[in-house]
N, C-alpha and C positions, 0 to 999 in steps of 0.2 A: 127812348125811355118807355117801361114795363109799369103797367099798374098792378096794384094788389089789394085785394079788398080782406078783412078780418073782421069777423063778428067777434066781440070784446064786452066786456063788464064796466065799461067805461060808464056812470050813469048821468053827469051832468057838469057842468061848465066850471066847478071847480074841480073835478077829476082831469078834465081837460087840462085845465093850469097845470095842475099835477105832472103828466105827459109829457108835456110840452117840450121842457128840456131836454129832455132825454129821446124825444120823437125826431126833435128841429137837431141835434146833433147827429142822430141816427140817419132819418132819410134826408134834410135838409128842412129849411125854414120855408114855408109854403109849400113846402111837397106833400104834405097829407093834410086829413081832416076826418073828423068823427061827425055822424049822423045822428045826433040829438033825439030827430025825430022819429027816427027808425027803432023798433020795438027791438032789434039784434045791435042797435048801437057801432052800425058798421063804421069801420075806419079804415079809408081809403088811401094809399100810399102811392102816389107816382114818384118813383126814384128807384134808379138802380141798386137797392139793397135786397139782402136776400131774407127769405122768411124767418129765419131764424134770426137776424137781426132784428128785426120787427118784434118779435115775441121776446128777447133779451130786453130789450129797451122797455115794455111792459112790463115785463115781470120786474124790472130796477125798480118802478114807479108806485108797483104793488097792483100791478092788471093783469089779464089774462087777453089772447088773442087766438083766435082761430082760423085760418084762414079757408076763403068759402069759393074762391074762383079759380 
């Protein structure tokens, strides 16, 4: 299993709730998390999905992500 990190514009728990359905479908439930305590709002994905798939799931929910690792 690989782990990828993305700097996002997700700002709050409500934002996380918005992206949850798409990320659960793309990466799998329990395979991702957003660190709201970090100024960069780091999304960590522990799943065998591509960078493009994660970005597309975020985009569909109205958010952006740039891979940082």
